[in-house]
C-alpha positions as CSV (number, residue, x, y, z in Angstrom):
1,M,100.0,95.5,96.4
2,N,101.9,92.3,97.4
3,A,105.3,91.8,98.8
4,T,108.4,91.4,96.6
5,I,109.1,88.0,98.2
6,P,108.2,85.1,95.9
7,R,105.0,83.2,96.6
8,W,106.8,79.8,96.4
9,L,109.2,80.9,99.1
10,I,106.3,82.0,101.3
11,A,104.7,78.6,100.9
12,R,108.0,76.9,102.0
13,L,108.5,78.8,105.2
14,P,108.4,76.5,108.3
15,F,106.0,78.9,110.0
16,H,102.9,80.9,109.2
17,Y,103.7,84.0,107.1
18,G,101.4,86.1,109.3
19,W,104.2,86.3,111.8
20,V,106.4,88.0,109.2
21,V,103.5,90.4,108.5
22,L,103.3,91.0,112.2
23,A,107.0,91.8,112.4
24,C,106.6,94.3,109.6
25,V,103.7,96.1,111.2
26,C,105.7,96.2,114.5
27,C,108.5,98.1,112.6
28,A,105.8,100.4,111.2
29,G,104.5,100.9,114.7
30,V,107.9,102.2,115.8
31,A,108.1,104.6,112.9
32,R,104.6,105.8,113.7
33,Q,105.7,107.3,117.0
34,G,107.4,110.2,115.3
35,G,104.0,111.8,115.3
36,A,103.0,110.7,118.8
37,V,102.0,113.3,121.3
38,A,104.3,111.7,123.9
39,T,107.2,112.3,121.5
40,L,106.1,115.9,120.9
41,S,105.8,116.4,124.7
42,V,109.6,116.5,125.2
43,F,109.8,119.3,122.6
44,V,107.1,121.5,124.2
45,S,109.3,123.2,126.8
46,P,112.4,124.0,124.7
47,M,110.4,125.1,121.7
48,T,108.0,127.3,123.7
49,Q,111.0,128.8,125.5
50,E,112.7,129.7,122.2
51,F,109.7,131.0,120.3
52,G,107.4,132.1,123.1
53,W,104.5,130.0,121.8
54,S,101.6,129.1,124.2
55,R,100.7,125.6,125.1
56,T,97.4,126.1,123.2
57,A,99.3,127.0,120.0
58,I,101.4,123.8,120.3
59,S,98.3,121.7,121.0
60,G,96.6,123.2,118.0
61,A,99.0,121.4,115.6
62,V,98.0,118.1,117.1
63,S,94.4,118.9,116.8
64,L,94.6,120.1,113.2
65,G,96.5,117.0,112.2
66,G,93.8,114.9,113.8
67,V,91.0,116.7,112.0
68,L,92.8,116.1,108.6
69,A,93.1,112.4,109.5
70,A,89.4,112.3,110.4
71,I,88.5,113.6,106.9
72,L,90.8,111.1,105.2
73,S,90.1,107.9,107.2
74,P,86.7,106.9,105.8
75,Y,88.1,107.0,102.2
76,L,91.4,105.3,103.2
77,G,89.5,102.5,104.9
78,R,87.7,101.5,101.7
79,Y,91.0,101.6,99.8
80,L,92.6,99.4,102.4
81,D,89.9,96.7,102.0
82,R,90.7,96.5,98.3
83,A,94.5,97.0,98.1
84,G,95.9,96.2,101.5
85,A,98.2,98.1,103.9
86,R,101.6,98.0,102.1
87,L,101.5,101.2,100.1
88,V,99.5,103.0,102.8
89,L,102.1,102.2,105.4
90,C,105.1,102.9,103.2
91,L,103.8,106.4,102.3
92,A,103.0,107.0,106.0
93,I,106.5,106.1,107.0
94,L,108.2,108.2,104.4
95,G,105.9,111.2,105.2
96,T,106.5,110.9,108.9
97,A,110.3,110.6,108.6
98,A,110.5,113.6,106.2
99,A,108.2,115.8,108.2
100,T,109.8,115.2,111.6
101,A,113.3,115.6,110.2
102,L,112.3,118.9,108.6
103,L,110.9,120.1,111.9
104,S,114.5,120.7,112.8
105,L,114.3,123.7,110.4
106,T,111.4,125.3,112.2
107,T,111.6,129.1,112.5
108,A,107.9,130.1,112.8
109,L,104.6,128.6,114.0
110,P,103.1,128.1,110.5
111,L,106.0,125.9,109.4
112,F,105.7,123.9,112.6
113,Y,102.0,123.4,111.9
114,L,102.6,122.3,108.3
115,L,105.2,119.7,109.2
116,F,103.8,118.3,112.4
117,C,100.3,118.1,110.9
118,I,101.7,115.8,108.3
119,A,103.2,113.5,110.9
120,R,100.1,113.7,113.1
121,L,97.8,112.9,110.1
122,N,99.8,109.8,109.4
123,F,99.9,108.8,113.0
124,A,96.1,109.1,113.5
125,G,94.9,107.7,110.2
126,P,97.1,105.6,107.8
127,F,99.2,104.0,110.5
128,D,96.3,102.9,112.6
129,L,94.3,101.5,109.7
130,G,97.3,99.9,108.1
131,I,98.8,98.2,111.1
132,Y,95.6,96.8,112.6
133,G,94.0,96.1,109.3
134,A,96.9,93.9,108.3
135,V,96.8,92.1,111.6
136,S,93.0,91.5,111.4
137,H,93.4,90.0,107.9
138,W,96.1,87.6,108.9
139,F,94.8,86.4,112.3
140,V,91.4,85.3,113.6
141,S,91.8,82.8,116.5
142,R,95.1,84.4,117.4
143,R,94.0,87.9,116.7
144,A,94.1,89.1,120.4
145,L,97.7,87.9,120.8
146,A,98.8,89.3,117.4
147,T,97.1,92.7,118.0
148,S,98.8,92.9,121.5
149,I,102.2,92.2,119.9
150,A,101.5,94.9,117.2
151,T,100.6,97.3,120.0
152,L,103.7,96.3,121.9
153,G,105.8,97.1,118.9
154,G,104.4,100.6,118.8
155,M,104.9,101.0,122.5
156,V,108.6,100.0,122.1
157,G,108.8,102.9,119.7
158,L,106.9,105.2,122.0
159,T,109.3,104.3,124.8
160,C,112.4,104.9,122.7
161,M,111.4,108.0,120.6
162,P,111.2,110.5,123.5
163,L,114.5,109.1,124.9
164,V,116.2,109.2,121.5
165,A,115.0,112.8,121.1
166,Q,116.1,113.8,124.6
167,A,119.6,112.2,124.1
168,A,120.0,113.9,120.7
169,M,119.1,117.3,122.2
170,G,122.1,116.9,124.5
171,Y,124.5,116.1,121.7
172,G,126.4,119.1,120.3
173,T,124.9,122.5,120.1
174,G,121.8,121.7,118.0
175,G,119.4,121.3,121.0
176,W,115.8,120.4,120.1
177,R,116.7,120.6,116.4
178,N,119.0,117.6,116.8
179,G,116.1,115.9,118.5
180,W,113.8,116.2,115.5
181,L,116.5,115.0,113.1
182,A,117.0,111.9,115.3
183,V,113.3,111.2,115.4
184,G,113.0,111.4,111.6
185,A,116.1,109.2,111.0
186,T,114.8,106.5,113.4
187,A,111.4,106.4,111.7
188,L,112.9,105.9,108.3
189,V,115.6,103.4,109.2
190,V,113.4,101.1,111.3
191,G,110.1,101.2,109.3
192,F,110.5,101.5,105.6
193,L,112.3,98.5,104.2
194,P,110.5,95.7,106.1
195,V,107.1,97.0,105.1
196,W,108.1,97.6,101.5
197,L,109.8,94.2,100.9
198,L,107.7,91.8,103.0
199,L,104.1,93.0,103.7
200,V,101.3,91.0,101.9
201,R,97.7,92.1,101.9
202,A,95.9,88.9,103.0
203,P,96.7,85.2,103.4
204,E,94.4,84.3,100.6
205,D,96.6,86.3,98.2
206,V,99.4,83.7,98.6
207,G,97.3,80.6,99.0
208,L,97.1,80.6,102.8
209,I,94.4,81.1,105.4
210,P,94.4,83.1,108.6
211,D,96.3,81.6,111.6
212,R,97.3,78.3,109.7
213,H,100.6,77.5,108.2
214,T,99.3,74.8,105.8
215,P,96.7,75.9,103.2
216,D,94.8,72.6,103.5
217,A,94.3,73.0,107.3
218,A,90.8,73.6,108.7
219,P,90.1,77.3,108.5
220,P,89.5,79.2,111.8
221,I,86.0,79.9,112.9
222,E,85.3,83.5,112.0
223,P,82.6,85.9,113.2
224,P,80.0,87.0,110.7
225,S,81.3,89.8,108.4
226,F,79.2,92.9,108.5
227,T,79.1,95.5,105.7
228,R,79.5,99.1,106.8
229,A,75.8,99.8,106.3
230,E,74.9,96.8,108.5
231,A,77.4,97.8,111.2
232,L,75.9,101.3,111.4
233,R,72.5,99.7,112.3
234,T,73.8,98.0,115.4
235,P,73.9,99.6,118.9
236,A,77.4,98.2,119.5
237,F,78.8,100.5,116.7
238,W,77.5,103.6,118.5
239,L,78.4,102.5,122.0
240,L,82.0,101.7,120.9
241,S,82.1,105.1,119.2
242,L,80.9,106.7,122.4
243,F,83.5,105.0,124.4
244,T,86.1,106.2,121.9
245,L,84.8,109.7,122.1
246,L,85.1,109.7,125.9
247,V,88.5,108.1,126.4
248,Y,90.6,109.3,123.5
249,P,90.7,113.0,124.6
250,V,92.2,111.6,127.8
251,Q,94.8,109.5,126.0
252,A,96.0,112.4,123.8
253,G,95.5,115.3,126.2
254,V,97.5,113.8,129.1
255,S,100.1,112.2,126.8
256,L,101.0,115.5,125.1
257,H,101.2,117.6,128.3
258,Q,102.7,115.0,130.6
259,A,106.3,116.2,130.3
260,P,105.6,120.0,130.7
261,F,103.3,119.2,133.6
262,L,106.0,117.2,135.4
263,I,108.5,120.0,134.7
264,E,106.0,122.5,136.2
265,R,105.8,120.3,139.3
266,G,109.5,120.6,139.8
267,L,111.0,117.6,138.0
268,S,114.0,118.0,135.7
269,P,113.5,117.6,132.0
270,G,115.6,114.4,132.1
271,V,113.4,112.8,134.8
272,A,110.2,114.0,132.9
273,A,111.4,112.3,129.7
274,S,112.2,109.2,131.8
275,V,108.7,109.1,133.2
276,V,107.2,109.5,129.7
277,G,109.4,106.6,128.6
278,S,108.3,104.4,131.6
279,F,104.7,105.2,130.9
280,S,105.2,104.0,127.4
281,A,107.0,100.9,128.5
282,L,104.2,100.0,130.8
283,S,101.8,100.6,128.0
284,G,103.6,97.9,126.1
285,I,103.4,95.5,129.0
286,A,99.7,96.1,129.3
287,A,99.2,95.7,125.6
288,L,100.6,92.2,125.8
289,G,98.8,91.4,129.1
290,F,95.4,92.5,127.7
291,G,96.0,90.3,124.6
292,L,96.7,87.2,126.8
293,V,93.4,87.5,128.7
294,P,91.3,84.5,127.8
295,R,88.7,85.0,125.1
296,F,85.8,84.1,127.3
297,V,86.3,87.4,129.2
298,P,84.0,89.8,127.3
299,I,85.7,92.5,125.4
300,R,83.4,95.1,126.8
301,L,84.6,94.3,130.4
302,R,88.2,94.7,129.3
303,L,87.3,98.0,127.8
304,A,85.7,99.0,131.1
305,L,88.9,98.2,132.9
306,V,90.7,100.5,130.4
307,G,88.5,103.4,131.4
308,A,89.0,102.7,135.1
309,L,92.8,102.7,134.7
310,L,92.9,105.9,132.7
311,S,90.6,107.6,135.2
312,L,92.8,106.5,138.2
313,G,96.0,107.5,136.4
314,A,94.7,111.0,135.6
315,T,93.5,111.4,139.2
316,L,96.8,110.3,140.7
317,M,98.6,112.9,138.6
318,L,96.9,115.6,140.6
319,W,99.0,114.6,143.6
320,V,102.3,114.4,141.9
321,H,105.1,116.4,143.5
322,D,108.1,114.1,143.2
323,A,109.5,111.5,140.9
324,T,108.1,108.5,142.9
325,Q,104.6,109.9,142.7
326,A,105.1,110.6,139.0
327,Y,106.1,107.0,138.3
328,V,103.1,105.7,140.2
329,A,100.6,107.8,138.3
330,A,102.4,106.9,135.0
331,T,102.0,103.2,135.9
332,F,98.3,103.3,136.0
333,F,97.9,105.6,133.1
334,G,100.3,103.6,131.0
335,L,98.4,100.4,131.8
336,G,95.2,102.0,130.6
337,I,96.8,103.3,127.4
338,G,98.2,99.8,126.5
339,G,94.8,98.3,127.1
340,L,93.1,100.9,125.0
341,L,95.4,100.6,122.0
342,T,95.1,96.8,122.0
343,M,91.4,96.2,122.9
344,L,89.6,98.7,120.6
345,P,91.0,97.3,117.3
346,I,90.2,93.8,118.6
347,A,86.7,94.9,119.4
348,W,86.0,96.3,115.9
349,A,87.5,93.2,114.2
350,D,85.8,90.6,116.4
351,Y,82.4,92.4,116.4
352,Y,82.3,93.0,112.6
353,G,84.7,90.6,110.8
354,R,87.4,91.0,108.1
355,R,85.5,91.7,104.9
356,S,84.8,95.4,105.5
357,Y,87.2,96.0,108.4
358,G,88.8,99.0,106.7
359,A,85.5,100.7,105.8
360,I,84.0,100.2,109.2
361,R,87.2,101.0,111.1
362,G,87.8,104.0,108.9
363,L,84.4,105.5,109.8
364,A,84.9,104.8,113.5
365,L,88.4,106.2,113.2
366,T,86.9,109.6,112.4
367,V,85.5,109.7,115.9
368,Q,88.7,108.5,117.4
369,V,91.0,111.1,115.7
370,L,88.6,113.9,116.4
371,A,88.6,112.9,120.0
372,Q,92.3,112.8,120.0
373,A,92.4,116.2,118.3
374,A,90.2,117.7,121.0
375,G,92.2,116.3,124.0
376,P,95.4,118.2,123.6
377,L,93.6,121.4,122.6
378,L,91.3,121.1,125.7
379,S,94.2,120.5,128.0
380,G,96.2,123.4,126.5
381,V,93.3,125.8,126.8
382,L,92.6,124.9,130.4
383,R,96.3,125.1,131.3
384,D,96.6,128.6,129.7
385,T,93.4,129.8,131.3
386,T,94.0,128.6,134.8
387,G,97.8,128.6,135.0
388,T,98.0,124.9,136.0
389,Y,97.0,121.5,134.7
390,D,94.8,120.6,137.7
391,L,91.4,121.3,136.0
392,S,92.6,119.6,132.8
393,L,93.5,116.4,134.7
394,A,90.2,116.5,136.6
395,V,88.2,116.8,133.4
396,C,90.2,113.9,131.9
397,A,89.6,111.7,134.9
398,G,85.8,112.4,134.6
399,L,85.7,111.6,130.9
400,A,87.5,108.3,131.4
401,A,85.2,107.3,134.2
402,A,82.2,108.0,132.0
403,G,83.7,105.7,129.4
404,I,83.3,102.8,131.7
405,G,79.5,102.9,131.4
406,A,79.7,103.0,127.6
407,A,82.0,100.0,127.5
408,V,79.8,97.9,129.7
409,L,76.8,98.5,127.5
410,A,78.6,97.6,124.3
411,K,77.5,94.0,123.8
412,P,78.5,92.2,120.6
413,P,76.2,92.8,117.7
414,V,73.9,90.0,116.4
415,Y,74.2,89.3,112.7
416,R,70.8,89.2,111.0
């Protein structure tokens, strides 16, 4: 599906229409954060206090949503290659806005699972494929910068959503129910109209080429485009998947339990929400920074740096006992998250090209969302079993450290 904006008007714009597409996916990235574990983290303490649920029970909703996304993603990726991201992202925004707003009506665990699983499924599958698929189609030589800006847009949302929710909780007598209403309204208002009105599948659909404003300009030099079957026969596919399998439990597990962990260490809910917000802001800064790294620096080395930052951040959290220490740990962890969210989509697009990006990324996303699903559940089980988050953080630090080796070995594939 194409945008409603006329093709003649797109051709007359004084700049490349890809930047409009990028602005649209940034808005979608903000809406996406309604299903983020960092957003859910500010609801964990008040909802468990009211209903008596365990941390494992809360984490299970994140994990189940991820499993559903893992099932859907390979099919959705193939559809994305044919039809583009517009309808996928619009449905994801509407679904997330409705589900998070309706979470304000939660009275029992099954209803919470039903609604949050919808938001989490959208977060892990359709949003990821739609946002980065659109960017990869519209940008080649500027892909790193465009991807980093798209990630930054999401990080702006991730910074704001927990703060919006926390502020709404303190307004009136609705408590955490007000927080969910605010999250749903924010997702709908920011995300839907730009994507519905302005998103276009690919530059070729409107007579343009990637990166260039004028259609008669020399096209950018693109890497070879692999089919999904060809990609599966390369070592890089499996090494990138292994890296994903090792680091994404860390990303999701620490993010979800960050706020309750800080509260257990003696910080107030307001300070904990502020730390979560600062970690998200630093993720955005890192996303932009990783995107500006010169292209001659191998992607695999940048991914190795991501693993090192995540491992260091998780390790430093073990020593957190005051706000200053919390902000320091969040700094390193946030830098790692920003690098991860930026560099992995770039790696898949640069290694395997545009033609079958959705099909290849959709298959790889199955590994990613299953890893994301495992992280919160693992952290919740270890917390409920031991009574603290210490073992959980130690395991996360070890997984991220192991990811460094997988990243270093993931050399670009050779097209045959």
